[in-house]
C-alpha positions in Angstrom: 13.4 -21.2 -4.8 12.8 -17.8 -6.9 11.1 -15.5 -4.6 9.6 -12.7 -6.8 7.6 -9.9 -5.5 3.9 -10.3 -5.2 4.4 -13.6 -7.1 4.4 -17.6 -6.9 8.0 -17.3 -5.5 6.7 -14.8 -2.8 3.8 -16.6 -1.6 5.8 -20.0 -1.6 8.3 -18.7 0.4 6.0 -17.1 2.7 4.2 -20.8 2.9 7.8 -22.3 3.5 8.6 -19.7 6.4 5.2 -20.3 8.1 6.0 -23.9 8.0 9.2 -23.4 9.8 7.8 -21.1 12.4 4.8 -23.4 13.4 7.5 -26.4 13.3 9.7 -24.5 15.6 6.6 -24.4 18.2 5.0 -21.3 17.8 1.4 -21.3 17.7 0.5 -17.7 16.7 1.4 -17.8 13.1 -0.6 -16.1 10.1 0.1 -15.8 6.5 -1.4 -12.2 5.6 -2.2 -11.7 1.6 -2.2 -8.4 0.3 -2.2 -6.8 -3.6 0.5 -4.9 -4.7 3.0 -4.2 -7.8 5.5 -7.2 -8.8 8.3 -4.6 -9.3 8.8 -0.9 -8.6 9.8 -0.3 -12.3 6.4 0.7 -13.9 5.8 3.3 -11.4 9.4 4.8 -11.8 8.8 4.7 -15.6 5.7 6.3 -15.5 7.4 9.2 -13.8 10.5 9.3 -16.1 7.9 9.6 -19.1 6.0 12.5 -17.3 9.8 14.1 -16.9 10.4 13.8 -20.7 6.9 15.2 -21.6 7.9 18.3 -19.0 11.0 18.6 -20.9 9.7 18.9 -24.2 6.8 21.4 -22.9 8.1 24.9 -23.1 6.6 27.6 -20.4 5.3 27.5 -17.2 3.2 24.0 -18.2 6.5 22.2 -18.8 8.2 23.8 -15.5 5.0 22.8 -13.4 4.8 19.5 -14.7 8.6 18.9 -13.9 8.1 20.2 -10.2 4.8 18.0 -9.6 6.8 15.1 -11.0 9.6 15.4 -9.0 7.9 15.8 -6.1 5.8 13.0 -6.9 8.8 10.7 -7.5 10.1 11.5 -3.9 7.0 10.5 -2.3 6.7 7.4 -4.4 10.5 6.2 -3.9 10.5 7.0 -0.4 7.1 4.9 0.3 5.4 7.9 2.0 3.0 8.4 -0.8 2.4 6.1 -3.8 -0.6 7.2 -5.6 0.1 6.2 -8.9 0.1 2.3 -7.8 -3.4 2.2 -7.3 -3.6 2.7 -11.2 -1.1 -0.2 -12.0 -1.4 -3.7 -12.5 -1.0 -5.7 -9.0 0.2 -9.2 -8.1 -0.9 -11.0 -4.8 2.1 -10.6 -1.8 1.9 -12.5 1.3 3.5 -11.4 4.8 4.2 -14.0 7.5 2.9 -12.8 11.1 4.1 -14.4 14.1 3.8 -13.5 17.8 5.6 -14.3 20.8 3.9 -13.7 24.0 5.9 -12.0 26.7 6.8 -13.7 29.9 4.6 -11.9 32.4 3.1 -8.5 31.6 3.9 -7.0 28.3 5.2 -3.4 28.3 6.2 -3.2 25.0 6.0 -4.5 21.6 8.8 -5.3 19.7 8.4 -5.8 15.7 11.3 -7.7 13.7 10.9 -7.3 10.2 12.9 -9.0 7.2 11.5 -9.4 3.6 11.7 -12.6 2.0 11.2 -11.3 -1.6 14.1 -10.9 -3.7 15.3 -8.4 -6.4 15.1 -7.9 -10.0 18.5 -7.3 -11.5 19.5 -5.1 -14.5 22.4 -3.2 -16.0 21.9 -0.3 -13.3 23.1 -2.8 -10.4 26.2 -4.2 -12.4 29.3 -4.3 -9.8 31.6 -2.0 -11.8 29.0 0.9 -11.3 29.0 0.2 -7.4 32.9 0.2 -7.4 33.1 3.3 -9.3 32.0 5.3 -6.1 33.1 2.9 -3.1 36.0 4.4 -2.0 34.1 7.9 -1.7 31.1 6.0 -0.1 33.4 4.5 2.5 34.8 7.7 3.8 31.6 9.3 3.8 29.8 6.2 5.3 27.0 7.3 2.7 25.6 5.8 -0.5 23.8 8.6 -2.9 20.3 7.6 -3.8 19.6 5.9 -6.7 16.9 8.1 -8.1 19.0 11.2 -7.9 20.2 11.0 -11.3 16.5 11.2 -12.6 15.7 13.8 -9.9 18.5 16.1 -11.5 16.7 15.3 -14.7 13.4 16.7 -13.4 15.2 19.7 -12.0 16.8 20.6 -15.6 13.5 20.1 -17.0 11.8 22.6 -14.7 14.5 25.3 -15.6 13.4 27.7 -18.5 16.4 27.4 -20.8 16.3 24.9 -24.0 19.8 23.6 -23.5 18.9 22.6 -19.8 15.6 21.0 -20.8 17.6 18.7 -23.1 20.3 17.9 -20.7 17.1 16.9 -18.1 15.9 14.6 -21.1 18.8 12.9 -21.5 19.2 12.0 -17.9 15.2 11.1 -17.9 15.5 9.1 -20.9 18.3 7.1 -19.4 16.0 6.4 -16.1 13.2 5.3 -18.3 15.6 2.7 -20.3 17.0 1.7 -16.6 13.3 1.3 -15.2 12.6 -0.9 -18.6 15.7 -2.9 -18.2 15.0 -4.0 -14.7 11.2 -4.5 -15.4 12.4 -7.1 -17.9 15.4 -8.6 -15.9 14.9 -11.9 -13.9 14.8 -12.1 -10.1 17.7 -12.8 -8.4 18.6 -15.7 -6.0 18.8 -13.0 -3.0 20.7 -15.2 -0.9 22.5 -12.2 1.3 19.4 -10.0 0.1 17.5 -11.2 2.1 17.4 -14.9 2.7 20.1 -13.7 5.6 17.6 -11.5 7.3 14.8 -14.5 7.1 17.3 -16.8 8.7 18.2 -14.6 11.2 14.4 -13.9 12.0 13.8 -17.8 12.2 16.9 -18.3 14.7 15.0 -15.7 16.8 11.9 -17.3 16.6 13.4 -20.4 18.0 15.1 -18.7 20.6 12.2 -16.8 21.6 9.9 -19.6 21.5 12.0 -21.3 24.0 12.6 -18.5 26.3 9.8 -15.6 25.6 11.4 -11.9 26.6 10.0 -10.8 29.9 7.8 -7.3 29.7 7.9 -7.5 25.7 5.6 -9.2 23.2 7.4 -10.0 20.0 6.2 -9.8 16.8 7.9 -11.5 13.5 7.3 -10.2 10.4 8.6 -11.9 7.2 7.3 -9.2 5.0 6.7 -9.5 1.2 7.3 -7.1 -1.8 9.7 -4.8 0.0 11.9 -5.0 -3.3 9.3 -3.8 -5.3 8.6 -0.9 -2.9 7.8 -2.0 0.6 4.1 -3.1 -0.1 4.2 -5.7 2.7 5.3 -3.3 5.3 2.9 -0.9 4.4 0.0 -3.7 4.4 1.0 -4.7 7.9 1.1 -1.4 9.1 -2.4 -0.6 7.8 -3.8 -3.9 9.3 -2.1 -3.6 13.0 -2.7 -0.5 15.2 0.5 -0.1 17.0 1.1 2.3 19.9 4.2 4.5 19.2 4.7 4.7 22.9 4.9 1.0 23.2 6.5 -0.2 19.9 9.9 -0.4 18.8 10.6 -1.7 15.4 14.0 -3.4 14.3 14.6 -4.3 10.5 16.8 -7.1 9.1 18.2 -6.8 5.7 21.2 -7.8 3.8 23.0 -9.1 6.8 25.8 -11.1 4.7 27.8 -8.2 3.2 30.9 -7.9 5.3 30.4 -5.6 8.4 27.2 -4.9 10.5 25.8 -1.5 10.3 23.0 0.6 11.3 21.2 3.3 9.3 21.3 6.8 9.9 19.2 7.8 7.0 17.9 6.4 3.9 16.5 7.5 0.7 16.2 7.4 -3.0 16.4 11.0 -3.2 16.2 12.9 -0.2 17.5 11.5 3.2 15.2 10.3 5.6 16.7 10.0 9.4 16.1 7.7 11.8 15.7 9.1 15.3 18.9 9.8 17.2 17.7 8.3 20.2 16.9 5.0 18.5 20.3 4.9 17.2 21.6 5.4 20.6 19.5 2.5 21.8 21.4 0.2 19.4 24.8 1.3 20.4 23.9 1.2 24.2 22.6 -2.5 23.5 25.8 -3.3 21.4 27.8 -2.0 24.4 26.1 -3.8 26.8 26.5 -7.2 25.0 30.6 -6.6 24.6 29.8 -5.9 21.0 31.0 -3.0 18.6 28.7 -0.5 18.2 27.6 -0.7 14.5 28.7 2.4 12.1 25.8 4.6 10.9 25.3 4.8 7.5 23.3 6.4 4.7 21.6 4.0 2.3 20.6 5.2 -1.4 17.7 2.9 -1.1 14.7 2.1 0.8 14.0 -0.8 3.7 11.0 -1.7 5.6 11.5 0.1 8.7 11.6 3.6 7.1 7.7 3.3 6.6 7.4 2.5 10.6 9.6 5.8 11.0 7.1 7.7 8.8 4.4 6.3 10.9 5.6 7.8 14.0 7.1 4.5 15.3 10.5 4.1 16.8 12.5 2.1 14.3 16.0 1.1 13.4 17.2 -0.8 10.4 20.1 -3.4 10.4 22.2 -4.2 7.6 25.7 -4.9 6.6 28.2 -3.3 4.4 31.4 -4.4 2.3 34.5 -2.0 1.4 32.0 1.1 0.4 29.5 -1.0 -1.6 27.0 -4.0 -1.1 28.8 -7.1 -2.7 26.4 -8.9 -5.2 23.6 -6.4 -4.7 20.5 -7.2 -6.8 22.7 -9.6 -9.1 22.6 -13.0 -10.1 25.8 -14.1 -8.1 23.9 -13.2 -4.7 24.1 -16.9 -3.9 24.8 -18.8 -0.9 28.5 -19.4 -1.3 29.2 -15.7 -1.5 27.5 -14.9 1.9 29.6 -13.5 4.7 28.3 -15.7 7.3 30.6 -14.4 10.0 28.7 -11.3 9.1 25.4 -12.5 9.5 26.4 -14.1 12.9 27.7 -10.8 14.3 24.3 -9.1 12.8 22.3 -12.1 14.8 24.3 -11.2 17.9 23.4 -7.5 17.7 19.9 -8.2 17.1 19.5 -10.6 20.0 21.3 -7.7 22.2 19.0 -5.1 21.0 16.1 -7.4 21.8 17.0 -8.5 25.2 17.9 -4.9 26.4 14.5 -3.2 24.9 12.9 -5.9 27.0 15.0 -4.6 30.2 16.8 -8.2 30.3 20.4 -8.3 30.3 21.9 -9.1 27.0 24.7 -11.3 28.5 22.5 -14.0 29.8 22.7 -15.9 26.3 
């Protein structure tokens, strides 16, 4: 099943997931449509084009345009303010939202989110490029933001000297070419990213349907349009009023890459950090369940829980990592036979432990 963002594939995947949840005995299951872009490439290309115009425009006007373009690109890539999206063509995305009521009085709402759309590939995601920095990434437990070269182009375009503006133009032209290549590239199979997260979501749904959590309602969100810019998560947060004092968001994304991790921060340019108390909550749940606390990484992209964090909600994002890079990431080779299923099981065990400790139950009861 090709799961293109805001396309027929995403909507077909949403219908399939909703059917599986209902067949598993969950009564409160809904498909919630929304409008969003089919790729992030259009918004990123428009920013790069504005940067090229800024580099060609001398004087204060060019510098002001470069600075404004850089700020806008950061807001776009992080998902905090995607103002340009209102001007770009949209497709129809679909979220699947299921609710499992608490056993007894609900004191907390736990949202578990995994996206069901798959990414477009492109030369930028070639595995040789990923492996170039893998050793450095592993030492630092950090992957730099993939829009940082474009950000450097904007910064150079904002300087008053012709040579620096020319250098910035080169970087921005490369960013424009990369966005155009991604826009024309096909959607990948997306087995690890993120059919694994959906599989874990369905497994948790089956367990919760048989044994609801004491004291906690659980919302299972299979989100669309994550790959095109977190559109499904934004639509969910806009539609559902969640109390920060009574909500905890757990993200499951790309679980079959090698070793379970949690994100200490993420961002395509700047680093946006998760709260230390929420990261500690994951470590405590892991230890209580007899599991190793997951290493903390900085990811140079985005995951749905960061929008919850921006909305003031406690949130964590669980992923997996290979040897300093994510194998098959955004590649046509992201197929089921290349998924590390032992890693998926380990990530599922960690998610289960977080759920049960968040609800005040013992994680060792399963």
